[in-house]
PDB file of N, CA, C and O in Angstrom:
ATOM      1  N   UNK A   1     -26.950  12.823  21.819  1.00  0.00           N
ATOM      2  CA  UNK A   1     -25.802  13.610  21.416  1.00  0.00           C
ATOM      3  C   UNK A   1     -24.496  12.888  21.729  1.00  0.00           C
ATOM      4  O   UNK A   1     -23.517  13.044  20.999  1.00  0.00           O
ATOM      5  N   UNK A   2     -24.468  12.096  22.808  1.00  0.00           N
ATOM      6  CA  UNK A   2     -23.255  11.376  23.152  1.00  0.00           C
ATOM      7  C   UNK A   2     -22.910  10.346  22.068  1.00  0.00           C
ATOM      8  O   UNK A   2     -21.737  10.119  21.770  1.00  0.00           O
ATOM      9  N   UNK A   3     -23.932   9.734  21.492  1.00  0.00           N
ATOM     10  CA  UNK A   3     -23.714   8.739  20.451  1.00  0.00           C
ATOM     11  C   UNK A   3     -23.083   9.381  19.225  1.00  0.00           C
ATOM     12  O   UNK A   3     -22.150   8.826  18.645  1.00  0.00           O
ATOM     13  N   UNK A   4     -23.577  10.530  18.832  1.00  0.00           N
ATOM     14  CA  UNK A   4     -23.021  11.231  17.667  1.00  0.00           C
ATOM     15  C   UNK A   4     -21.576  11.628  17.939  1.00  0.00           C
ATOM     16  O   UNK A   4     -20.730  11.521  17.052  1.00  0.00           O
ATOM     17  N   UNK A   5     -21.283  12.085  19.159  1.00  0.00           N
ATOM     18  CA  UNK A   5     -19.920  12.449  19.527  1.00  0.00           C
ATOM     19  C   UNK A   5     -18.974  11.265  19.472  1.00  0.00           C
ATOM     20  O   UNK A   5     -17.837  11.396  19.020  1.00  0.00           O
ATOM     21  N   UNK A   6     -19.441  10.102  19.933  1.00  0.00           N
ATOM     22  CA  UNK A   6     -18.615   8.898  19.885  1.00  0.00           C
ATOM     23  C   UNK A   6     -18.351   8.473  18.446  1.00  0.00           C
ATOM     24  O   UNK A   6     -17.241   8.065  18.106  1.00  0.00           O
ATOM     25  N   UNK A   7     -19.369   8.569  17.609  1.00  0.00           N
ATOM     26  CA  UNK A   7     -19.210   8.197  16.199  1.00  0.00           C
ATOM     27  C   UNK A   7     -18.223   9.133  15.513  1.00  0.00           C
ATOM     28  O   UNK A   7     -17.350   8.683  14.771  1.00  0.00           O
ATOM     29  N   UNK A   8     -18.359  10.429  15.759  1.00  0.00           N
ATOM     30  CA  UNK A   8     -17.445  11.403  15.150  1.00  0.00           C
ATOM     31  C   UNK A   8     -16.018  11.154  15.629  1.00  0.00           C
ATOM     32  O   UNK A   8     -15.080  11.240  14.837  1.00  0.00           O
ATOM     33  N   UNK A   9     -15.843  10.849  16.902  1.00  0.00           N
ATOM     34  CA  UNK A   9     -14.518  10.565  17.439  1.00  0.00           C
ATOM     35  C   UNK A   9     -13.911   9.326  16.789  1.00  0.00           C
ATOM     36  O   UNK A   9     -12.731   9.321  16.439  1.00  0.00           O
ATOM     37  N   UNK A  10     -14.708   8.283  16.629  1.00  0.00           N
ATOM     38  CA  UNK A  10     -14.212   7.057  16.000  1.00  0.00           C
ATOM     39  C   UNK A  10     -13.832   7.296  14.541  1.00  0.00           C
ATOM     40  O   UNK A  10     -12.815   6.783  14.075  1.00  0.00           O
ATOM     41  N   UNK A  11     -14.637   8.068  13.821  1.00  0.00           N
ATOM     42  CA  UNK A  11     -14.321   8.386  12.427  1.00  0.00           C
ATOM     43  C   UNK A  11     -13.037   9.199  12.359  1.00  0.00           C
ATOM     44  O   UNK A  11     -12.178   8.936  11.518  1.00  0.00           O
ATOM     45  N   UNK A  12     -12.901  10.189  13.242  1.00  0.00           N
ATOM     46  CA  UNK A  12     -11.687  11.002  13.269  1.00  0.00           C
ATOM     47  C   UNK A  12     -10.458  10.150  13.556  1.00  0.00           C
ATOM     48  O   UNK A  12      -9.429  10.314  12.899  1.00  0.00           O
ATOM     49  N   UNK A  13     -10.546   9.243  14.526  1.00  0.00           N
ATOM     50  CA  UNK A  13      -9.413   8.373  14.850  1.00  0.00           C
ATOM     51  C   UNK A  13      -9.068   7.439  13.693  1.00  0.00           C
ATOM     52  O   UNK A  13      -7.892   7.187  13.432  1.00  0.00           O
ATOM     53  N   UNK A  14     -10.071   6.931  13.006  1.00  0.00           N
ATOM     54  CA  UNK A  14      -9.821   6.051  11.861  1.00  0.00           C
ATOM     55  C   UNK A  14      -9.128   6.817  10.738  1.00  0.00           C
ATOM     56  O   UNK A  14      -8.186   6.316  10.124  1.00  0.00           O
ATOM     57  N   UNK A  15      -9.603   8.035  10.474  1.00  0.00           N
ATOM     58  CA  UNK A  15      -8.981   8.847   9.417  1.00  0.00           C
ATOM     59  C   UNK A  15      -7.558   9.209   9.806  1.00  0.00           C
ATOM     60  O   UNK A  15      -6.659   9.167   8.965  1.00  0.00           O
ATOM     61  N   UNK A  16      -7.340   9.563  11.060  1.00  0.00           N
ATOM     62  CA  UNK A  16      -5.990   9.905  11.514  1.00  0.00           C
ATOM     63  C   UNK A  16      -5.063   8.700  11.425  1.00  0.00           C
ATOM     64  O   UNK A  16      -3.912   8.847  11.014  1.00  0.00           O
ATOM     65  N   UNK A  17      -5.531   7.516  11.799  1.00  0.00           N
ATOM     66  CA  UNK A  17      -4.712   6.303  11.713  1.00  0.00           C
ATOM     67  C   UNK A  17      -4.361   5.989  10.265  1.00  0.00           C
ATOM     68  O   UNK A  17      -3.223   5.628   9.965  1.00  0.00           O
ATOM     69  N   UNK A  18      -5.334   6.125   9.366  1.00  0.00           N
ATOM     70  CA  UNK A  18      -5.061   5.896   7.956  1.00  0.00           C
ATOM     71  C   UNK A  18      -4.033   6.890   7.425  1.00  0.00           C
ATOM     72  O   UNK A  18      -3.135   6.518   6.670  1.00  0.00           O
ATOM     73  N   UNK A  19      -4.167   8.151   7.820  1.00  0.00           N
ATOM     74  CA  UNK A  19      -3.196   9.161   7.414  1.00  0.00           C
ATOM     75  C   UNK A  19      -1.808   8.833   7.942  1.00  0.00           C
ATOM     76  O   UNK A  19      -0.825   8.965   7.213  1.00  0.00           O
ATOM     77  N   UNK A  20      -1.713   8.408   9.194  1.00  0.00           N
ATOM     78  CA  UNK A  20      -0.418   8.088   9.797  1.00  0.00           C
ATOM     79  C   UNK A  20       0.259   6.934   9.062  1.00  0.00           C
ATOM     80  O   UNK A  20       1.465   6.969   8.817  1.00  0.00           O
ATOM     81  N   UNK A  21      -0.512   5.925   8.718  1.00  0.00           N
ATOM     82  CA  UNK A  21       0.054   4.771   8.011  1.00  0.00           C
ATOM     83  C   UNK A  21       0.517   5.179   6.613  1.00  0.00           C
ATOM     84  O   UNK A  21       1.630   4.840   6.212  1.00  0.00           O
ATOM     85  N   UNK A  22      -0.316   5.897   5.871  1.00  0.00           N
ATOM     86  CA  UNK A  22       0.077   6.275   4.511  1.00  0.00           C
ATOM     87  C   UNK A  22       1.236   7.262   4.517  1.00  0.00           C
ATOM     88  O   UNK A  22       2.083   7.223   3.624  1.00  0.00           O
ATOM     89  N   UNK A  23       1.288   8.148   5.513  1.00  0.00           N
ATOM     90  CA  UNK A  23       2.411   9.083   5.593  1.00  0.00           C
ATOM     91  C   UNK A  23       3.705   8.340   5.904  1.00  0.00           C
ATOM     92  O   UNK A  23       4.754   8.674   5.353  1.00  0.00           O
ATOM     93  N   UNK A  24       3.647   7.345   6.770  1.00  0.00           N
ATOM     94  CA  UNK A  24       4.837   6.557   7.091  1.00  0.00           C
ATOM     95  C   UNK A  24       5.337   5.803   5.864  1.00  0.00           C
ATOM     96  O   UNK A  24       6.541   5.754   5.610  1.00  0.00           O
ATOM     97  N   UNK A  25       4.423   5.223   5.112  1.00  0.00           N
ATOM     98  CA  UNK A  25       4.810   4.521   3.884  1.00  0.00           C
ATOM     99  C   UNK A  25       5.451   5.501   2.906  1.00  0.00           C
ATOM    100  O   UNK A  25       6.466   5.178   2.289  1.00  0.00           O
ATOM    101  N   UNK A  26       4.882   6.681   2.755  1.00  0.00           N
ATOM    102  CA  UNK A  26       5.426   7.683   1.838  1.00  0.00           C
ATOM    103  C   UNK A  26       6.781   8.199   2.328  1.00  0.00           C
ATOM    104  O   UNK A  26       7.717   8.302   1.535  1.00  0.00           O
ATOM    105  N   UNK A  27       6.904   8.521   3.604  1.00  0.00           N
ATOM    106  CA  UNK A  27       8.111   9.140   4.137  1.00  0.00           C
ATOM    107  C   UNK A  27       9.309   8.209   4.024  1.00  0.00           C
ATOM    108  O   UNK A  27      10.403   8.652   3.676  1.00  0.00           O
ATOM    109  N   UNK A  28       9.121   6.931   4.311  1.00  0.00           N
ATOM    110  CA  UNK A  28      10.225   5.979   4.274  1.00  0.00           C
ATOM    111  C   UNK A  28      10.310   5.225   2.943  1.00  0.00           C
ATOM    112  O   UNK A  28      11.129   4.316   2.812  1.00  0.00           O
ATOM    113  N   UNK A  29       9.493   5.577   1.967  1.00  0.00           N
ATOM    114  CA  UNK A  29       9.513   4.973   0.633  1.00  0.00           C
ATOM    115  C   UNK A  29       9.341   3.455   0.721  1.00  0.00           C
ATOM    116  O   UNK A  29      10.004   2.705   0.004  1.00  0.00           O
ATOM    117  N   UNK A  30       8.455   3.015   1.594  1.00  0.00           N
ATOM    118  CA  UNK A  30       8.302   1.582   1.852  1.00  0.00           C
ATOM    119  C   UNK A  30       7.686   0.828   0.690  1.00  0.00           C
ATOM    120  O   UNK A  30       7.922  -0.370   0.536  1.00  0.00           O
ATOM    121  N   UNK A  31       6.899   1.511  -0.133  1.00  0.00           N
ATOM    122  CA  UNK A  31       6.288   0.814  -1.267  1.00  0.00           C
ATOM    123  C   UNK A  31       7.346   0.385  -2.268  1.00  0.00           C
ATOM    124  O   UNK A  31       7.277  -0.727  -2.792  1.00  0.00           O
ATOM    125  N   UNK A  32       8.323   1.239  -2.547  1.00  0.00           N
ATOM    126  CA  UNK A  32       9.362   0.875  -3.509  1.00  0.00           C
ATOM    127  C   UNK A  32      10.349  -0.127  -2.902  1.00  0.00           C
ATOM    128  O   UNK A  32      10.918  -0.946  -3.625  1.00  0.00           O
ATOM    129  N   UNK A  33      10.554  -0.071  -1.595  1.00  0.00           N
ATOM    130  CA  UNK A  33      11.419  -1.057  -0.944  1.00  0.00           C
ATOM    131  C   UNK A  33      10.782  -2.439  -1.015  1.00  0.00           C
ATOM    132  O   UNK A  33      11.475  -3.429  -1.250  1.00  0.00           O
ATOM    133  N   UNK A  34       9.475  -2.516  -0.814  1.00  0.00           N
ATOM    134  CA  UNK A  34       8.775  -3.802  -0.926  1.00  0.00           C
ATOM    135  C   UNK A  34       8.805  -4.305  -2.362  1.00  0.00           C
ATOM    136  O   UNK A  34       8.971  -5.501  -2.602  1.00  0.00           O
ATOM    137  N   UNK A  35       8.644  -3.389  -3.320  1.00  0.00           N
ATOM    138  CA  UNK A  35       8.684  -3.779  -4.724  1.00  0.00           C
ATOM    139  C   UNK A  35      10.065  -4.305  -5.113  1.00  0.00           C
ATOM    140  O   UNK A  35      10.172  -5.266  -5.875  1.00  0.00           O
ATOM    141  N   UNK A  36      11.123  -3.678  -4.593  1.00  0.00           N
ATOM    142  CA  UNK A  36      12.468  -4.139  -4.926  1.00  0.00           C
ATOM    143  C   UNK A  36      12.739  -5.522  -4.327  1.00  0.00           C
ATOM    144  O   UNK A  36      13.508  -6.295  -4.899  1.00  0.00           O
ATOM    145  N   UNK A  37      12.131  -5.841  -3.206  1.00  0.00           N
ATOM    146  CA  UNK A  37      12.283  -7.179  -2.637  1.00  0.00           C
ATOM    147  C   UNK A  37      11.546  -8.228  -3.469  1.00  0.00           C
ATOM    148  O   UNK A  37      11.989  -9.372  -3.573  1.00  0.00           O
ATOM    149  N   UNK A  38      10.421  -7.828  -4.058  1.00  0.00           N
ATOM    150  CA  UNK A  38       9.612  -8.767  -4.848  1.00  0.00           C
ATOM    151  C   UNK A  38      10.028  -8.827  -6.313  1.00  0.00           C
ATOM    152  O   UNK A  38       9.560  -9.694  -7.052  1.00  0.00           O
ATOM    153  N   UNK A  39      10.897  -7.923  -6.742  1.00  0.00           N
ATOM    154  CA  UNK A  39      11.254  -7.839  -8.162  1.00  0.00           C
ATOM    155  C   UNK A  39      11.815  -9.148  -8.727  1.00  0.00           C
ATOM    156  O   UNK A  39      11.429  -9.525  -9.833  1.00  0.00           O
ATOM    157  N   UNK A  40      12.705  -9.858  -8.027  1.00  0.00           N
ATOM    158  CA  UNK A  40      13.188 -11.126  -8.601  1.00  0.00           C
ATOM    159  C   UNK A  40      12.068 -12.130  -8.875  1.00  0.00           C
ATOM    160  O   UNK A  40      12.123 -12.876  -9.853  1.00  0.00           O
ATOM    161  N   UNK A  41      11.062 -12.145  -8.016  1.00  0.00           N
ATOM    162  CA  UNK A  41       9.928 -13.051  -8.253  1.00  0.00           C
ATOM    163  C   UNK A  41       9.136 -12.624  -9.488  1.00  0.00           C
ATOM    164  O   UNK A  41       8.717 -13.461 -10.288  1.00  0.00           O
ATOM    165  N   UNK A  42       8.936 -11.312  -9.634  1.00  0.00           N
ATOM    166  CA  UNK A  42       8.224 -10.802 -10.801  1.00  0.00           C
ATOM    167  C   UNK A  42       8.995 -11.111 -12.085  1.00  0.00           C
ATOM    168  O   UNK A  42       8.406 -11.543 -13.075  1.00  0.00           O
ATOM    169  N   UNK A  43      10.300 -10.892 -12.068  1.00  0.00           N
ATOM    170  CA  UNK A  43      11.118 -11.134 -13.259  1.00  0.00           C
ATOM    171  C   UNK A  43      11.059 -12.606 -13.646  1.00  0.00           C
ATOM    172  O   UNK A  43      10.877 -12.942 -14.817  1.00  0.00           O
ATOM    173  N   UNK A  44      11.213 -13.480 -12.655  1.00  0.00           N
ATOM    174  CA  UNK A  44      11.156 -14.918 -12.931  1.00  0.00           C
ATOM    175  C   UNK A  44       9.807 -15.307 -13.537  1.00  0.00           C
ATOM    176  O   UNK A  44       9.750 -16.083 -14.490  1.00  0.00           O
ATOM    177  N   UNK A  45       8.736 -14.771 -12.986  1.00  0.00           N
ATOM    178  CA  UNK A  45       7.396 -15.111 -13.474  1.00  0.00           C
ATOM    179  C   UNK A  45       7.173 -14.598 -14.888  1.00  0.00           C
ATOM    180  O   UNK A  45       6.737 -15.352 -15.758  1.00  0.00           O
ATOM    181  N   UNK A  46       7.464 -13.336 -15.125  1.00  0.00           N
ATOM    182  CA  UNK A  46       7.148 -12.749 -16.422  1.00  0.00           C
ATOM    183  C   UNK A  46       8.131 -13.154 -17.513  1.00  0.00           C
ATOM    184  O   UNK A  46       7.770 -13.148 -18.690  1.00  0.00           O
ATOM    185  N   UNK A  47       9.362 -13.505 -17.153  1.00  0.00           N
ATOM    186  CA  UNK A  47      10.297 -13.996 -18.156  1.00  0.00           C
ATOM    187  C   UNK A  47       9.951 -15.399 -18.615  1.00  0.00           C
ATOM    188  O   UNK A  47      10.311 -15.792 -19.725  1.00  0.00           O
ATOM    189  N   UNK A  48       9.264 -16.155 -17.788  1.00  0.00           N
ATOM    190  CA  UNK A  48       8.927 -17.529 -18.156  1.00  0.00           C
ATOM    191  C   UNK A  48       7.614 -17.615 -18.941  1.00  0.00           C
ATOM    192  O   UNK A  48       7.236 -18.698 -19.387  1.00  0.00           O
ATOM    193  N   UNK A  49       6.911 -16.486 -19.116  1.00  0.00           N
ATOM    194  CA  UNK A  49       5.645 -16.515 -19.843  1.00  0.00           C
ATOM    195  C   UNK A  49       5.886 -16.697 -21.349  1.00  0.00           C
ATOM    196  O   UNK A  49       6.840 -16.174 -21.924  1.00  0.00           O
ATOM    197  N   UNK A  50       4.992 -17.447 -21.943  1.00  0.00           N
ATOM    198  CA  UNK A  50       5.049 -17.657 -23.390  1.00  0.00           C
ATOM    199  C   UNK A  50       4.552 -16.383 -24.077  1.00  0.00           C
ATOM    200  O   UNK A  50       3.549 -15.806 -23.657  1.00  0.00           O
ATOM    201  N   UNK A  51       5.240 -15.946 -25.118  1.00  0.00           N
ATOM    202  CA  UNK A  51       4.890 -14.701 -25.785  1.00  0.00           C
ATOM    203  C   UNK A  51       4.497 -14.960 -27.235  1.00  0.00           C
ATOM    204  O   UNK A  51       5.060 -15.830 -27.899  1.00  0.00           O
ATOM    205  N   UNK A  52       3.521 -14.190 -27.713  1.00  0.00           N
ATOM    206  CA  UNK A  52       3.137 -14.250 -29.111  1.00  0.00           C
ATOM    207  C   UNK A  52       3.975 -13.284 -29.939  1.00  0.00           C
ATOM    208  O   UNK A  52       4.338 -13.576 -31.078  1.00  0.00           O
ATOM    209  N   UNK A  53       4.271 -12.147 -29.359  1.00  0.00           N
ATOM    210  CA  UNK A  53       4.993 -11.103 -30.058  1.00  0.00           C
ATOM    211  C   UNK A  53       6.242 -10.721 -29.293  1.00  0.00           C
ATOM    212  O   UNK A  53       6.218 -10.636 -28.065  1.00  0.00           O
ATOM    213  N   UNK A  54       7.310 -10.495 -29.988  1.00  0.00           N
ATOM    214  CA  UNK A  54       8.553 -10.075 -29.375  1.00  0.00           C
ATOM    215  C   UNK A  54       8.890  -8.680 -29.865  1.00  0.00           C
ATOM    216  O   UNK A  54       8.700  -8.367 -31.040  1.00  0.00           O
ATOM    217  N   UNK A  55       9.375  -7.866 -28.994  1.00  0.00           N
ATOM    218  CA  UNK A  55       9.752  -6.507 -29.370  1.00  0.00           C
ATOM    219  C   UNK A  55      11.187  -6.473 -29.833  1.00  0.00           C
ATOM    220  O   UNK A  55      11.694  -5.411 -30.194  1.00  0.00           O
TER     221      UNK A  55
END
């Protein structure tokens, strides 16, 4: 029974840690802040691609 309790505790802690990380990313809008930092690299890369069709 102690083994099952330890496993359940570890699973609970892992789920709680994952929730804490995703909530922090959501609360501070960190995904869009990271995207805005990388945007110049994306623009440079995709603007330099050869295109078959132009809109």
